[in-house]
N, C-alpha and C positions, 0 to 999 in steps of 0.2 A: 366345644364347638368343632364342627367338621371342617375339613380342608376345602379349598377351592378345587373341585374335581373336574377334570377334563373327561367328558363322557364320549365314548366312541360307540355309536349306535349300530344295530345290526346291519343297516344298509351301507355303512361306511366301509370302503374297500382299502383305504390307505391308512398307514400308521403315521401319526404326527412325528416330524423329524426330531422334535425335542425328546419324545419317548424313545425313538430309535437311538439317539445319542446317549441317553441315560443308560440304556442297556449296554451299549458299546463301552461306556466308561465304567460300568460296575465292576468292582473287584471282589465283593463279598455278597453273594446272592443266596438268599434263603427262600425256599419255595414250600408252600403248603398246598397239597392237592387233596381232593375229596372225591366222593362217589360219582360226581358228574363226569370226571375224566374216564373212569372205568365204564360208565354207562355208554359212552360213545364207542366202546368196543363190544357192546351187547351184554354187559354184566348188569343184571338188575340191581337197582339201589337197595341197600339193606332195609331201609325203613319203608320202601314201597312194595315189598314182596310178601305175600301171604300164600305162597305156593310151595311146592316141593317137587321131587322127582316124579316122573310119569307113572311109576308103580308104587305100591306100598313098601315101606311106610312113608307118609308125608304128603301125598298128592291129594288134592281136593276130590272127595268122592270115592277114594280108593279105600276099601275095607271099612267104610262108614266113618272114616276119620275126618275131623275138621281140618281146614287148611292150616299148614304150619305157620305160626305167628312168631317170627324171630324176636319181636319186641318182648315177648313173654318167655318163649321156650329156649331161645339162644341166651341162656343165663346159667349160672351155677345151679340155681334151683330147678330150672327146666331140665338140665342135664342129669341131675341127681334123680329126678322123677322118672325120666324116660331116656336113658343114655343111648339106647339103640336108635331111637327115632331122631334124636338130635345129631348123632354121628352120621346117620344116613343122609340127613339134610346137608351137612357140611361136605360129605362125599359128593353129593350132587353139585354143590357150589364149586368144588374142586374140578369136576368134569367140565363145567361151564367155562371156567377160567382156562383150562388146558385147550379147549376148543377155540378160545378167543385169541385175537392178535392185537399187539400194540397198535394204537391209532396214531394219527398225525400229531396229536398233542404230546403223547409219550415220546415220539421221535424228536419233536422240536425241543423238548426239555433236555433230552440226551445230547442233542447238538449244542444247545446253549451251554451245557456243562463243559464242553470242550473248549469254550472260549473264555471261561471265567476262572481266575486263579483259585478262588475259594467258593465252592458251590455245595449247598446242602439241600436235599430234597426230603422234606418230612411229608409222609403221606398217611392219611387216615384209611387208605385202602389196604386190604389184607392180601390182595393178589400180587403176582410177580410181574405185572406188565411193564412197570418202569424198568426193572432189571432186564427184561427181555428186549426192551427197546435200546438198551445200551447204557442206561444210567448206572453210575458206579457208587455214588454217595447217597444211598437211600436209607431213610430211617422210618421204620414202620411203627408209628406211635400206637396203633391199635392191634399190634401183633401181626402174625403171618399165617395165612390159611394153610400152607403146606408144612407147617411145623406141628409137632405134637408135644403135649406136656402130660405129666402125671396128674390126674385129678386130685390125688391125695397130697402129693408133695410139691406140685407145681414145677418141678424141674423139667427142662427140655429133654426129649427122648429121641435117640437115633432110631431109624427104622429097624435096624438089626436087633435092637433091644426089645422090640415089641413082640408079644405073643399074639399072632393073628388067628388063633383058634376060636376067637369069639368076636362079637360085634357089640361095642367097640373092642379094639385090641386091648391087651392088658400090659401094664407096666411090669417089670420084674418084681416089684413089691406086691403085685396082685391087684392093685387098683386099676380102674379103667384109664386108658389114654383118652385125652380130650384134644380138640383142635387148639393150636397155639395162638388163638386170637384173644383179644380183651373183651370180655362180656360186660354187660351193664352192671355197674356197682363195683367192678374190679379196678385196682390201681393200674396206671400205665406202667410199662416196663421202665424201671428207673434209669438205667444207663442210656437207653435210647432217648428218653425224655430229656435228660440232662444235656446230651449232645445237641438235640434239636433246640432247646432253650438257649444254649450258648450261641448257636449259629444265628438265631433270630436276633439276639441281643447285640450281635456284632455286625449285622448286615448293613450294606448301603443300598441294597435293592431287595424289596420284599414282594414276592409274587404270591397271590392267593388265587387258586385255580380250581374251578369246578366244585366248590363247596359253599354251603350256606354260611359257614363260619359261625354256627350257633351251637355246635356240640362241644361242650367243655369237658375236660380242660384243654383239648387240642386247639380249639379256637383261640385260646389265650396266648398261643405262640406269637400271633400277629401283634398283640399288645406289647410284646417285648422289644419290637423293632425300635431303634432310636428315632427320635423326632426328626433327625436330618435324613433318615432313610426314605427313599422314594417307594411309595406303596402302589402296587398295580393289582387290581382285582379283575379277574377274567371269569365271567359267568353270564349265562343268558338273562338272568334276572338279578336285580340288586340284592346284595347279601348283607349279613350282619356287620361287615366292615366297610360297606360301600361309602358311607359318609366320611370315612377317614382316608379314603383313597385319593391319591394324586391323579390316577388314571383309572377309569372304570370302563372296561371293554365288555359291552353287553352282547357277547357273541359266544357260540360254543368254543370250547378250548381247542378243538381240532381244526377250527378255522382261524381263530385269533392268534394262537401261538406260532404256527408256521409263518404267518404273515409278519409277526413281530420279529422273530429271529432272522428272517430273510431281510427285513428292512434294516436291521442292525448290522448284519454281517455279510449279506449278499451270499455269494458263493465262495467267500474267502475261507481258506483253510485255517484251522485253529492256530493262533499265534501269528497270523499274517498281519 
């Protein structure tokens, strides 16, 4: 049975004092963010994009190629079949991220971290916008866009190790380098997952932000939160964990989170 949920609708401007007090009192905060947060910075959602860079390879209609479908081609099998095209698509994604800026949601989470003794941000996003906003404790459960790994051995590669004489670059072992993200069918990074699971299992406040919370196993982090933990879901539409939320903020993260953090802490300096 779901909890008795306080729903904060799009037209609501104020934060309930009980929620603001909960955030002020929290000592162990665990946050799960998803594609909706990055989308507010102009990064297309992974599942919603069937496009690529404006020139070949990858773009619709260029060279007679079909649109790039990440649901099929952003996979070990897709990379093995056409490593150059998959690499070029991720290079295009990297350029998009480099041109983007952290939005108000990223900044609000970084500010919240400054007020909380134990704060962990687990993100399904592979970009670095949380870090650029100032967040320090970020766990990328789906890997990192700007990292590279050996396609044969799986180990992380430093840029100076790569042979850039081909596309994709080559690992010293001769295999292709691949983006350091988690593709469909691959396991999540073990140490990162363990740290995230521990943070959610010990939290007293669980925030679920900008995600449908239907992509597993990442969505199962929320299920690890103790029964006594307060659950807050922030998303323009109800999500997979909405019925279990104590508070459901049906608003974009870039609007809801700054308002929530301001209601909890005002302009007080961390530790005040």
